[in-house]
VOPAGU-2260 file (C-alpha; in pm, 1 decimal, decimal comma):
REM VOPAGU-2260
SITE   aa  ch    i         X         Y         Z
SITE  UNK   A    0      31,3       1,7       7,1
SITE  UNK   A    1     315,6     237,1      95,6
SITE  UNK   A    2     444,5     208,0    -241,7
SITE  UNK   A    3     113,9     256,4    -454,3
SITE  UNK   A    4      56,1     564,0    -257,8
SITE  UNK   A    5     410,0     702,8    -355,1
SITE  UNK   A    6     364,6     578,8    -717,2
SITE  UNK   A    7      19,3     769,0    -707,2
SITE  UNK   A    8     213,1    1109,9    -571,1
SITE  UNK   A    9     481,2    1127,8    -813,0
SITE  UNK   A   10     258,9    1041,0   -1132,5
SITE  UNK   A   11      22,1    1281,9   -1273,8
SITE  UNK   A   12    -356,1    1312,6   -1061,1
SITE  UNK   A   13    -651,0    1172,1   -1248,3
SITE  UNK   A   14    -896,9    1398,2   -1080,1
SITE  UNK   A   15   -1192,8    1320,2   -1318,6
SITE  UNK   A   16   -1237,4    1019,1   -1156,3
SITE  UNK   A   17   -1360,2    1223,4    -861,8
SITE  UNK   A   18   -1534,3    1468,3   -1099,3
SITE  UNK   A   19   -1727,4    1124,8   -1264,8
SITE  UNK   A   20   -1857,9    1004,0    -897,3
SITE  UNK   A   21   -1955,4    1317,9    -788,4
SITE  UNK   A   22   -2150,3    1366,4   -1092,3
SITE  UNK   A   23   -2347,9    1033,1   -1024,8
SITE  UNK   A   24   -2397,4    1172,5    -672,2
SITE  UNK   A   25   -2571,1    1437,8    -785,3
SITE  UNK   A   26   -2779,1    1251,5   -1004,0
SITE  UNK   A   27   -2902,2    1055,0    -752,3
SITE  UNK   A   28   -3063,6    1351,9    -584,5
SITE  UNK   A   29   -3172,7    1466,2    -911,9
SITE  UNK   A   30   -3334,2    1111,1    -959,9
SITE  UNK   A   31   -3481,8    1120,6    -633,8
SITE  UNK   A   32   -3621,4    1494,0    -631,5
SITE  UNK   A   33   -3772,8    1380,4    -979,0
SITE  UNK   A   34   -3912,2    1078,3    -837,4
SITE  UNK   A   35   -4059,7    1282,1    -467,3
SITE  UNK   A   36   -4232,0    1459,5    -757,2
SITE  UNK   A   37   -4491,5    1232,8    -800,7
SITE  UNK   A   38   -4578,7    1264,1    -407,4
SITE  UNK   A   39   -4639,7    1678,2    -519,3
SITE  UNK   A   40   -4909,1    1543,4    -758,0
SITE  UNK   A   41   -4694,8    1503,1   -1103,4
SITE  UNK   A   42   -4865,2    1238,8   -1310,8
SITE  UNK   A   43   -4690,9     934,0   -1285,4
SITE  UNK   A   44   -4639,6     916,8   -1673,0
SITE  UNK   A   45   -4460,6    1262,9   -1666,1
SITE  UNK   A   46   -4226,9    1126,6   -1323,1
SITE  UNK   A   47   -4136,9     825,2   -1544,2
SITE  UNK   A   48   -4026,5    1012,5   -1843,7
SITE  UNK   A   49   -3807,2    1270,0   -1581,3
SITE  UNK   A   50   -3643,5     996,5   -1419,1
SITE  UNK   A   51   -3544,6     820,4   -1718,4
SITE  UNK   A   52   -3388,8    1144,4   -1845,6
SITE  UNK   A   53   -3193,8    1112,2   -1581,4
SITE  UNK   A   54   -3094,6     762,9   -1571,5
SITE  UNK   A   55   -2978,9     785,4   -1937,2
SITE  UNK   A   56   -2742,0    1057,8   -1806,3
SITE  UNK   A   57   -2640,0     807,7   -1512,4
SITE  UNK   A   58   -2543,4     576,3   -1772,8
SITE  UNK   A   59   -2296,3     755,5   -1940,3
SITE  UNK   A   60   -2124,9     849,6   -1664,5
SITE  UNK   A   61   -2096,3     448,1   -1583,3
SITE  UNK   A   62   -1972,6     434,7   -1942,8
SITE  UNK   A   63   -1699,1     709,7   -1896,5
SITE  UNK   A   64   -1573,1     551,9   -1585,7
SITE  UNK   A   65   -1528,0     197,0   -1711,8
SITE  UNK   A   66   -1343,7     344,7   -1992,6
SITE  UNK   A   67   -1115,4     543,7   -1829,7
SITE  UNK   A   68   -1029,6     287,3   -1578,5
SITE  UNK   A   69    -939,0      65,7   -1871,0
SITE  UNK   A   70    -710,2     308,5   -1998,6
SITE  UNK   A   71    -547,4     434,8   -1642,6
SITE  UNK   A   72    -296,2     269,2   -1452,6
SITE  UNK   A   73    -272,6     474,9   -1135,3
SITE  UNK   A   74    -606,8     576,3   -1015,6
SITE  UNK   A   75    -656,3     820,5    -730,1
SITE  UNK   A   76    -846,1     562,3    -537,6
SITE  UNK   A   77    -831,7     181,2    -583,9
SITE  UNK   A   78    -993,1      86,7    -914,4
SITE  UNK   A   79   -1210,3    -163,0    -760,7
SITE  UNK   A   80   -1337,5      76,5    -511,5
SITE  UNK   A   81   -1420,1     296,9    -771,3
SITE  UNK   A   82   -1612,9      18,0    -972,8
SITE  UNK   A   83   -1776,0     -70,2    -667,4
SITE  UNK   A   84   -1876,1     324,5    -590,6
SITE  UNK   A   85   -1961,4     346,1    -998,3
SITE  UNK   A   86   -2202,3      42,7    -980,5
SITE  UNK   A   87   -2368,0     185,9    -666,4
SITE  UNK   A   88   -2439,5     503,1    -771,7
SITE  UNK   A   89   -2598,9     379,1   -1079,1
SITE  UNK   A   90   -2808,8     120,8    -908,1
SITE  UNK   A   91   -2944,4     403,2    -708,0
SITE  UNK   A   92   -3070,2     575,2    -986,6
SITE  UNK   A   93   -3186,5     250,6   -1168,0
SITE  UNK   A   94   -3391,3     211,1    -906,3
SITE  UNK   A   95   -3560,7     520,0    -860,1
SITE  UNK   A   96   -3609,9     464,8   -1229,8
SITE  UNK   A   97   -3795,3     125,8   -1141,7
SITE  UNK   A   98   -4028,1     309,0    -913,0
SITE  UNK   A   99   -4132,9     567,6   -1137,3
SITE  UNK   A  100   -4227,3     324,6   -1404,2
SITE  UNK   A  101   -4378,9     106,2   -1158,6
SITE  UNK   A  102   -4606,3     368,6   -1046,1
SITE  UNK   A  103   -4722,0     433,3   -1446,9
SITE  UNK   A  104   -4737,2      63,6   -1567,4
SITE  UNK   A  105   -4920,7     -41,7   -1246,0
SITE  UNK   A  106   -5164,8     259,0   -1271,3
SITE  UNK   A  107   -5053,9     391,6    -954,9
SITE  UNK   A  108   -5260,3     712,8    -903,5
SITE  UNK   A  109   -5120,8     891,8    -640,9
SITE  UNK   A  110   -4832,8     860,3    -392,0
SITE  UNK   A  111   -4961,5     695,9     -49,4
SITE  UNK   A  112   -4816,5     845,3     281,7
SITE  UNK   A  113   -4573,9     544,3     346,3
SITE  UNK   A  114   -4474,7     580,3      25,5
SITE  UNK   A  115   -4430,9     997,1      11,1
SITE  UNK   A  116   -4209,6     885,3     357,3
SITE  UNK   A  117   -3993,0     675,6     170,5
SITE  UNK   A  118   -3968,9     926,0     -98,4
SITE  UNK   A  119   -3856,4    1197,7     128,0
SITE  UNK   A  120   -3604,4     985,5     272,0
SITE  UNK   A  121   -3456,3     873,9     -62,0
SITE  UNK   A  122   -3399,6    1247,8     -94,3
SITE  UNK   A  123   -3198,7    1323,1     202,2
SITE  UNK   A  124   -3015,1    1015,5     153,1
SITE  UNK   A  125   -2894,8    1112,2    -180,6
SITE  UNK   A  126   -2857,6    1446,3     -34,1
SITE  UNK   A  127   -2658,0    1337,0     179,8
SITE  UNK   A  128   -2433,5    1121,2     -59,7
SITE  UNK   A  129   -2400,2    1444,8    -317,0
SITE  UNK   A  130   -2280,5    1629,3      -4,4
SITE  UNK   A  131   -2019,2    1362,4     128,0
SITE  UNK   A  132   -1850,1    1237,5    -189,8
SITE  UNK   A  133   -1663,0    1566,5    -259,7
SITE  UNK   A  134   -1466,4    1478,1      77,5
SITE  UNK   A  135   -1275,7    1227,9    -115,9
SITE  UNK   A  136   -1093,5    1437,0    -333,9
SITE  UNK   A  137   -1026,7    1671,9     -43,1
SITE  UNK   A  138    -890,9    1356,0     180,2
SITE  UNK   A  139   -1123,8    1495,2     433,6
SITE  UNK   A  140   -1246,4    1130,2     578,7
SITE  UNK   A  141   -1350,9    1226,7     890,7
SITE  UNK   A  142   -1663,9    1421,7     714,1
SITE  UNK   A  143   -1702,7    1051,3     515,1
SITE  UNK   A  144   -1713,8     871,1     794,4
SITE  UNK   A  145   -1986,6    1144,4     973,8
SITE  UNK   A  146   -2210,5    1126,0     666,4
SITE  UNK   A  147   -2167,3     724,5     642,7
SITE  UNK   A  148   -2315,4     701,0     952,9
SITE  UNK   A  149   -2590,6     934,9     890,7
SITE  UNK   A  150   -2641,6     732,8     601,1
SITE  UNK   A  151   -2709,2     409,7     800,2
SITE  UNK   A  152   -2941,1     570,3    1005,2
SITE  UNK   A  153   -3157,7     741,0     739,2
SITE  UNK   A  154   -3170,0     354,8     605,2
SITE  UNK   A  155   -3279,7     247,3     944,4
SITE  UNK   A  156   -3576,6     498,7     935,0
SITE  UNK   A  157   -3659,2     401,9     628,4
SITE  UNK   A  158   -3649,2      64,0     670,1
SITE  UNK   A  159   -3914,2     105,5     971,1
SITE  UNK   A  160   -4143,3     299,2     763,4
SITE  UNK   A  161   -4102,4      16,9     450,8
SITE  UNK   A  162   -4222,6    -287,0     733,0
SITE  UNK   A  163   -4489,0     -78,1     869,9
SITE  UNK   A  164   -4629,1     -41,6     490,8
SITE  UNK   A  165   -4587,0    -344,7     417,5
SITE  UNK   A  166   -4740,3    -500,1     757,6
SITE  UNK   A  167   -5024,2    -292,5     680,6
SITE  UNK   A  168   -5131,6    -342,9     327,3
SITE  UNK   A  169   -5166,5    -738,6     425,3
SITE  UNK   A  170   -5355,4    -666,9     749,2
SITE  UNK   A  171   -5602,1    -388,1     562,9
SITE  UNK   A  172   -5934,9    -598,0     496,8
SITE  UNK   A  173   -6014,4    -281,7     265,9
SITE  UNK   A  174   -5715,3    -335,0      20,3
SITE  UNK   A  175   -5796,4    -628,0    -238,1
SITE  UNK   A  176   -5523,0    -791,4    -398,3
SITE  UNK   A  177   -5426,0    -613,4    -729,5
SITE  UNK   A  178   -5388,7    -278,1    -513,9
SITE  UNK   A  179   -5169,1    -464,4    -281,0
SITE  UNK   A  180   -4938,7    -571,2    -517,1
SITE  UNK   A  181   -4879,8    -246,3    -674,4
SITE  UNK   A  182   -4840,6     -82,3    -364,1
SITE  UNK   A  183   -4598,9    -337,6    -266,1
SITE  UNK   A  184   -4392,4    -308,9    -587,2
SITE  UNK   A  185   -4364,0      46,2    -604,3
SITE  UNK   A  186   -4258,3      48,4    -199,9
SITE  UNK   A  187   -3996,0    -206,2    -244,0
SITE  UNK   A  188   -3841,9     -35,1    -517,7
SITE  UNK   A  189   -3801,4     281,8    -329,4
SITE  UNK   A  190   -3675,4      53,5     -29,5
SITE  UNK   A  191   -3403,7     -98,5    -225,1
SITE  UNK   A  192   -3333,8     241,8    -367,1
SITE  UNK   A  193   -3232,2     355,2     -23,8
SITE  UNK   A  194   -3051,7      23,5      77,9
SITE  UNK   A  195   -2822,2      84,6    -196,2
SITE  UNK   A  196   -2752,6     435,8     -89,8
SITE  UNK   A  197   -2661,2     262,8     267,1
SITE  UNK   A  198   -2412,0      16,8      63,0
SITE  UNK   A  199   -2281,8     367,0     -85,9
SITE  UNK   A  200   -2256,5     468,6     283,0
SITE  UNK   A  201   -2017,7     129,6     350,0
SITE  UNK   A  202   -1809,8     146,3      66,7
SITE  UNK   A  203   -1729,2     582,1     158,1
SITE  UNK   A  204   -1646,1     473,1     511,5
SITE  UNK   A  205   -1459,5     189,0     413,7
SITE  UNK   A  206   -1255,9     438,4     203,6
SITE  UNK   A  207   -1195,3     652,5     522,7
SITE  UNK   A  208   -1062,5     391,5     711,8
SITE  UNK   A  209    -783,4     276,0     421,9
SITE  UNK   A  210    -720,0     554,4     345,0
SITE  UNK   A  211    -747,9     811,0     647,7
């Protein structure tokens, strides 16, 4: 590790890797906010189209990262870590897209209170990711660890909301099978997006320990 660090110090800086993951972090927040437009009264089809545009932008950054990793011998962060962050951030955007598409495909007319809570928590998670990733460039690992802890707490809060929402769906005699399935599908996609935000938190924390 010491030799690798010396090589990194001697060779030209490859800061575009930071540019890519910071851009992806920003797109995660954009996708979460676009999805949250559904709880503000936007039509499911409008939300789906808005998130889809962001998802395409995120895919472009995935390709840029992969191409850059293939061309570069020494990276500012271990290439395996860059690849993992690249993948997890893309998964967050993909799951926002899946949730938006589920609302449109299954004919969900409006967000339930539980969906709205999960969307709000997803926005908070992705805002924390966007804020924390630039600390890697600055080598401010204390801030990275603090953000990771905040993300883990948000994920726990979302898990409580999700479990309560699913329990209510199955226990309520007023909800038919079709409505149960369509709501559960959307809730699961949002909750999985939050889970991947938690995965990002783990990666950031590990990087802070490795390089701090």
